[in-house]
C-alpha positions as CSV (number, residue, x, y, z in Angstrom):
1,M,-23.9,35.2,-28.5
2,N,-26.4,36.6,-26.0
3,I,-25.5,35.3,-22.6
4,P,-28.2,35.6,-19.9
5,L,-27.4,38.0,-17.1
6,W,-27.3,35.5,-14.2
7,L,-25.7,32.6,-16.1
8,P,-22.0,33.4,-15.3
9,L,-22.9,34.0,-11.6
10,D,-24.8,30.7,-11.4
11,A,-21.9,28.8,-13.0
12,L,-19.4,30.4,-10.6
13,Q,-21.5,29.6,-7.6
14,A,-22.2,26.0,-8.7
15,G,-18.6,25.3,-9.4
16,A,-17.3,26.8,-6.1
17,L,-20.0,25.0,-4.0
18,F,-19.2,21.6,-5.6
19,A,-15.5,22.1,-4.9
20,L,-16.2,23.0,-1.3
21,A,-18.6,20.0,-1.0
22,L,-16.0,17.6,-2.3
23,G,-13.4,18.8,0.3
24,Y,-15.9,19.0,3.2
25,L,-17.5,15.6,2.6
26,A,-14.1,13.9,2.3
27,D,-13.0,15.5,5.6
28,A,-16.3,14.5,7.2
29,A,-15.8,10.9,6.1
30,A,-12.2,10.8,7.3
31,R,-12.8,12.3,10.7
32,K,-16.5,11.4,11.2
33,D,-17.1,15.1,11.7
34,R,-20.9,15.9,11.7
35,L,-20.4,19.7,11.1
36,M,-18.3,19.2,8.0
37,G,-20.8,16.6,6.8
38,W,-23.8,19.0,7.1
39,L,-21.8,21.8,5.5
40,G,-20.7,19.6,2.6
41,L,-24.4,18.4,2.1
42,T,-25.5,22.1,2.1
43,C,-23.0,23.0,-0.5
44,V,-24.1,20.0,-2.7
45,I,-27.8,21.0,-2.5
46,I,-27.2,24.7,-3.2
47,G,-24.7,23.8,-6.0
48,L,-27.4,21.6,-7.6
49,R,-29.9,24.5,-7.3
50,H,-27.6,26.7,-9.3
51,G,-27.0,23.9,-11.8
52,V,-30.8,23.7,-12.3
53,M,-30.9,27.4,-12.9
54,I,-28.1,27.0,-15.6
55,M,-30.1,24.3,-17.3
56,A,-33.2,26.5,-17.2
57,A,-31.3,29.3,-18.8
58,E,-30.0,27.0,-21.5
59,E,-33.6,25.6,-22.0
60,V,-32.6,22.1,-20.9
61,L,-35.4,22.2,-18.3
62,S,-38.7,23.9,-18.6
63,P,-39.0,27.1,-16.6
64,E,-41.7,25.7,-14.3
65,L,-39.9,22.5,-13.5
66,A,-36.6,24.3,-12.9
67,D,-38.5,26.8,-10.6
68,R,-40.0,23.9,-8.6
69,L,-36.7,22.1,-8.3
70,Q,-34.6,25.1,-7.3
71,S,-37.2,26.2,-4.7
72,L,-37.2,22.7,-3.1
73,M,-33.4,22.7,-3.1
74,A,-33.3,26.1,-1.5
75,S,-35.4,24.9,1.4
76,S,-33.4,21.7,1.8
77,G,-30.1,23.6,1.7
78,F,-31.3,26.1,4.3
79,L,-32.4,23.3,6.7
80,C,-29.0,21.6,6.2
81,L,-27.3,24.8,7.1
82,F,-29.4,25.1,10.2
83,A,-28.4,21.5,11.1
84,A,-24.7,22.4,10.7
85,L,-25.2,25.4,13.0
86,R,-26.9,23.3,15.5
87,V,-23.8,21.1,15.7
88,L,-21.7,24.3,16.1
89,F,-23.9,26.2,18.6
90,R,-25.9,23.4,20.2
91,S,-27.1,25.4,23.2
92,H,-28.5,28.2,21.0
93,V,-29.7,26.4,17.9
94,T,-31.8,23.8,19.6
95,G,-33.8,20.9,18.2
96,T,-36.9,23.0,18.7
97,V,-35.6,25.8,16.5
98,L,-34.7,23.3,13.8
99,A,-38.2,21.8,14.0
100,V,-39.8,25.3,13.7
101,M,-37.6,26.0,10.6
102,T,-38.6,22.7,9.1
103,A,-42.2,23.4,9.7
104,G,-41.7,26.8,8.0
105,M,-40.4,25.1,4.9
106,L,-43.4,22.8,4.6
107,P,-45.7,25.3,2.8
108,N,-43.0,25.7,0.1
109,V,-42.8,21.9,-0.2
110,F,-46.6,21.5,-0.4
111,R,-47.0,24.2,-3.1
112,N,-44.2,22.7,-5.3
113,F,-45.6,19.2,-5.2
114,F,-49.3,19.8,-5.3
115,L,-50.2,23.3,-6.6
116,S,-49.8,24.8,-10.0
117,R,-48.1,28.2,-10.3
118,S,-51.5,29.8,-11.2
119,H,-53.2,28.6,-8.1
120,G,-54.3,31.3,-5.7
121,L,-52.6,29.8,-2.7
122,D,-49.2,29.4,-4.4
123,P,-47.9,33.0,-3.7
124,F,-49.3,32.9,-0.2
125,L,-47.6,29.6,0.8
126,H,-44.4,30.8,-0.9
127,N,-44.3,34.0,1.1
128,I,-44.8,32.0,4.4
129,S,-41.6,30.1,3.7
130,N,-39.9,33.3,2.6
131,V,-40.8,34.9,6.0
132,F,-39.1,31.8,7.7
133,Y,-36.0,32.4,5.6
134,V,-35.8,35.9,7.0
135,L,-36.5,34.7,10.6
136,G,-34.0,31.9,10.2
137,A,-31.3,34.3,9.1
138,L,-32.0,36.6,11.9
139,W,-32.0,33.7,14.4
140,I,-28.6,32.6,13.1
141,C,-27.2,36.1,13.8
142,L,-28.8,36.2,17.3
143,A,-27.5,32.7,18.2
144,T,-24.0,33.6,17.1
145,W,-24.1,36.8,19.1
146,R,-25.3,34.9,22.2
147,A,-22.6,32.3,21.7
148,R,-20.0,35.1,21.4
149,R,-21.1,36.6,24.7
150,E,-20.5,33.2,26.3
151,G,-17.0,33.1,24.9
152,H,-17.5,30.6,22.2
153,P,-14.3,30.8,20.1
154,M,-16.1,30.1,16.8
155,A,-18.7,32.7,17.5
156,R,-16.0,35.3,18.3
157,R,-14.3,34.5,15.0
158,L,-17.5,34.4,12.9
159,L,-20.0,36.8,14.3
160,W,-19.7,39.8,12.0
161,G,-19.0,37.6,9.0
162,I,-22.2,35.7,9.6
163,V,-24.2,38.9,10.1
164,G,-22.8,40.3,6.8
165,L,-23.5,37.2,4.9
166,C,-27.0,36.8,6.2
167,V,-27.9,40.2,4.6
168,P,-28.1,38.8,1.0
169,V,-30.3,36.0,2.2
170,I,-32.7,38.4,3.9
171,L,-32.5,40.8,1.0
172,E,-33.4,38.1,-1.6
173,A,-36.3,36.8,0.5
174,M,-37.7,40.4,1.2
175,V,-37.4,41.4,-2.5
176,L,-39.3,38.2,-3.5
177,I,-42.0,38.9,-0.9
178,V,-42.5,42.5,-1.9
179,S,-42.1,42.5,-5.6
180,G,-41.8,38.9,-6.8
181,A,-38.4,39.7,-8.3
182,K,-35.7,37.0,-7.9
183,L,-32.2,37.9,-6.9
184,R,-29.6,35.1,-7.0
185,L,-27.3,36.2,-4.2
186,S,-28.0,33.6,-1.4
187,G,-25.8,31.0,-3.1
188,F,-22.8,33.3,-3.2
189,A,-23.4,34.3,0.5
190,L,-23.7,30.6,1.4
191,M,-20.5,29.8,-0.4
192,V,-18.5,32.5,1.6
193,L,-20.2,31.4,4.8
194,A,-19.3,27.8,4.2
195,I,-15.7,28.7,3.6
196,A,-15.7,30.8,6.8
197,I,-17.3,28.2,9.0
198,G,-15.4,25.2,7.5
199,G,-12.0,27.0,7.6
200,S,-12.5,28.2,11.2
201,W,-13.7,24.8,12.3
202,L,-10.7,23.1,10.8
203,H,-8.4,25.7,12.3
204,F,-9.8,25.2,15.8
205,T,-9.8,21.4,15.3
206,M,-6.2,21.3,14.3
207,E,-5.2,23.7,17.1
208,G,-7.0,21.5,19.6
209,Q,-5.3,18.4,18.3
210,Q,-1.9,20.1,18.6
211,E,-2.7,21.1,22.2
212,R,-3.7,17.6,23.0
213,L,-0.5,16.2,21.3
214,D,1.6,18.6,23.3
215,R,-0.1,17.5,26.5
216,C,0.4,13.9,25.6
217,R,4.1,14.5,25.0
218,E,4.5,16.4,28.2
219,E,2.7,13.6,30.1
220,A,4.8,10.9,28.4
221,K,8.0,12.8,29.4
222,A,6.7,13.0,33.0
223,W,5.9,9.3,33.2
224,R,9.3,8.4,31.7
225,S,11.0,10.5,34.4
226,L,9.2,8.4,37.1
227,V,10.5,5.0,35.7
228,P,13.3,3.6,37.9
229,G,15.9,3.5,35.1
230,P,16.9,5.1,31.8
231,T,14.1,5.0,29.2
232,W,14.3,4.4,25.4
233,H,12.2,4.3,22.3
234,S,13.3,2.3,19.3
235,A,12.3,5.1,16.9
236,E,14.2,7.8,18.8
237,P,18.0,8.3,19.0
238,S,19.5,7.4,22.4
239,L,23.1,8.2,23.3
240,L,23.0,5.8,26.2
241,M,21.7,2.8,24.3
242,E,24.1,3.4,21.4
243,S,27.1,3.6,23.8
244,L,26.0,0.5,25.6
245,F,24.9,-1.8,22.7
246,G,26.2,-0.2,19.5
247,K,24.5,1.8,16.8
248,D,22.3,-1.1,15.6
249,W,20.7,-1.5,19.1
250,P,17.1,-1.1,17.8
251,G,17.3,-4.2,15.7
252,R,18.8,-6.3,18.5
253,L,16.4,-5.7,21.4
254,D,15.9,-8.6,23.7
255,D,14.8,-9.1,27.3
256,R,18.4,-9.4,28.4
257,M,21.3,-7.8,26.6
258,E,25.0,-7.6,27.2
259,S,26.8,-4.3,26.7
260,Q,30.0,-3.6,24.9
261,D,31.7,-3.5,28.3
262,G,30.5,-7.0,29.3
263,A,27.7,-5.8,31.7
264,T,24.3,-7.5,31.5
265,F,21.1,-5.4,31.4
266,E,17.4,-6.3,31.8
267,L,15.2,-4.6,29.2
268,H,11.6,-4.0,30.3
269,R,9.9,-3.3,27.0
270,L,6.5,-3.0,25.4
271,G,5.7,-3.3,21.7
272,L,3.7,-0.7,19.9
273,S,1.2,-1.1,17.0
274,A,3.6,0.5,14.5
275,G,6.2,-2.2,15.1
276,E,8.2,0.0,17.4
277,S,8.9,-0.6,21.0
278,L,9.7,1.4,24.2
279,G,10.9,0.6,27.7
280,W,13.5,1.1,30.3
281,I,16.7,-0.7,31.2
282,E,17.7,-2.2,34.5
283,T,21.3,-2.9,35.4
284,R,22.4,-6.3,36.7
285,V,24.7,-4.9,39.4
286,D,26.4,-8.3,39.9
287,T,27.6,-8.2,36.3
288,M,28.9,-4.6,36.4
289,P,32.7,-4.2,35.8
290,G,34.6,-2.8,38.7
291,T,33.6,-2.5,42.3
292,A,31.1,-0.3,44.2
293,Q,33.9,2.1,45.2
294,F,35.4,2.4,41.7
295,M,35.8,6.2,42.0
296,T,38.0,6.1,45.2
297,G,40.9,8.5,44.8
298,W,39.3,10.5,42.0
299,T,37.8,14.0,42.2
300,V,34.7,15.0,40.3
301,A,33.6,18.6,39.8
302,L,29.8,19.1,39.5
303,G,28.9,22.1,37.3
304,M,25.2,22.5,37.9
305,D,22.7,24.5,39.9
306,E,22.2,23.5,43.5
307,G,19.0,21.6,44.1
308,P,17.6,18.1,44.0
309,A,19.5,17.1,40.8
310,F,22.8,18.3,42.3
311,D,22.2,16.5,45.6
312,Q,21.3,13.3,43.9
313,A,24.4,13.4,41.7
314,K,26.6,14.2,44.7
315,A,25.1,11.2,46.6
316,W,25.8,8.8,43.8
317,L,29.4,10.0,43.3
318,E,30.1,9.9,47.1
319,A,28.7,6.4,47.2
320,W,31.1,5.4,44.5
321,G,34.0,6.8,46.5
322,A,34.6,10.1,44.6
323,E,35.6,13.4,46.2
324,I,33.2,16.2,45.1
325,S,34.2,19.7,44.0
326,A,31.1,22.0,43.6
327,W,31.7,24.3,40.7
328,G,28.2,25.6,40.5
329,T,27.6,27.5,37.2
330,V,30.9,29.3,36.7
331,P,34.1,27.2,36.1
332,P,37.3,28.4,37.9
333,R,39.9,30.2,35.8
334,E,42.8,28.5,37.6
335,G,43.6,25.1,39.0
336,P,43.9,22.7,40.6
337,F,41.5,20.9,38.3
338,P,39.6,17.8,39.2
339,S,39.9,14.5,37.4
340,F,36.3,14.6,36.0
341,L,33.8,17.3,35.3
342,V,30.1,16.6,35.1
343,W,28.7,19.8,33.4
344,A,25.0,20.4,33.1
345,R,25.1,23.9,31.9
346,E,25.5,25.5,28.4
347,P,28.7,24.1,26.9
348,S,29.7,27.5,25.5
349,I,30.3,28.7,29.1
350,L,33.5,26.6,29.1
351,A,34.9,28.4,26.1
352,V,37.1,30.7,28.1
353,W,38.1,27.9,30.5
354,R,39.2,25.8,27.5
355,E,41.7,28.4,26.3
356,D,45.5,28.7,27.0
357,A,46.4,25.1,26.0
358,L,44.6,23.5,28.9
359,E,44.2,20.2,27.1
360,R,47.1,18.6,29.0
361,R,45.4,19.2,32.4
362,R,41.8,19.4,31.5
363,P,39.4,17.0,33.3
364,R,37.5,14.4,31.6
365,W,34.3,16.3,30.6
366,I,30.9,14.7,30.8
367,Q,28.3,17.0,29.2
368,V,24.7,16.6,30.5
369,G,22.1,17.9,28.0
370,G,22.7,21.0,25.8
371,P,23.6,21.2,22.1
372,N,26.1,18.9,20.4
373,T,29.5,20.6,20.4
374,E,33.1,19.6,20.2
375,G,34.9,19.1,23.5
376,P,33.0,16.7,25.8
377,H,34.5,13.2,26.3
378,A,31.0,11.8,26.9
379,R,27.4,13.1,26.6
380,L,24.4,12.2,28.7
381,E,20.8,13.2,28.4
382,K,18.7,15.2,30.9
383,P,17.6,14.3,33.5
384,L,20.9,12.8,34.7
385,D,20.5,9.1,35.3
386,E,22.6,7.0,37.8
387,I,23.2,4.1,35.5
388,A,24.2,6.3,32.6
389,L,26.6,8.4,34.8
390,R,28.2,5.3,36.3
391,L,28.8,3.7,32.9
392,S,30.3,6.9,31.4
393,L,32.7,7.2,34.4
394,Q,33.7,3.6,34.1
395,R,34.4,3.8,30.4
396,L,36.5,6.9,30.9
397,L,38.4,5.1,33.6
398,S,38.8,2.1,31.3
399,V,37.5,-0.3,34.0
400,K,37.1,-3.8,32.5
């Protein structure tokens, strides 16, 4: 079987462009992204153009009708590409530039609708539009270069790729102007250009979304630290909430809850759209077991860096009647040992200190933050919270 020279290339380009169009249009509809919409429409039009060429090669369409259709589709696809680039480089591909390119395609539209191929004006009008193909490709390269000079991330990523892929478009138009021969390279160049632009756009879009997500998480963490009490989220594990209300606490949330020790807590909470909730807890001091000076006679070692957190923890413990032993960041190798240790450093630092059968005289160890390891009698989350610390100490003292 004698297969026409350009038929396999047309089939390859049509299939690839339709596949790209499907992905880009679906993404454009999902995210309401204009750039992806214009790119998807460009791929559809140029893919149909190559489909028309295949039908002409298989004699499904007459050569003249196929030539008129593919010429109109080439102009439409080129303008859609310009519209996509206007979304991408708005300050360089202006509405005026797009209007000029549209005007440059009108001679081609006129000749395909109203003139026969034997008419004397047909080649002249066709060449006018071919000149605008060349000028448009050159303008795309210039606009990308200018955007790159201004630091546009997409332009930095795409400049030389766009320059290289505009060469086949210019070459095809120039050969058609000079000799009338038709090279079918622009569809392949457009396919690669669409992949490059679409892939880079999605990359920067996802990167930007991740940055915004990280900022939102950081801001949420900052706001939670300003709330006057321990915070919780029903979809996140919470050592404090589990120790207070049991492992099934997310399903028992109420405005007022009684802990396993008999204390009453006010829960300030807000429901979320996904059925989850978040908030913070406030202790009803009048219902707390024990007295305000429940740590009288006990010594508590603070293993943390000096600073605001250290001063705050020291003030709480002294208000509860405890004597403070400042360990800093290195535990002592010899006694006397305190009754309790609040350790906010890496748990592995205590490895040496735990040797030599010290269990019989080791303090009750409250670990603040750090990885989960064996050894601590209680674990608290950072930043250290007054209510959580008090409850842990009272449980370890078995105050009822």
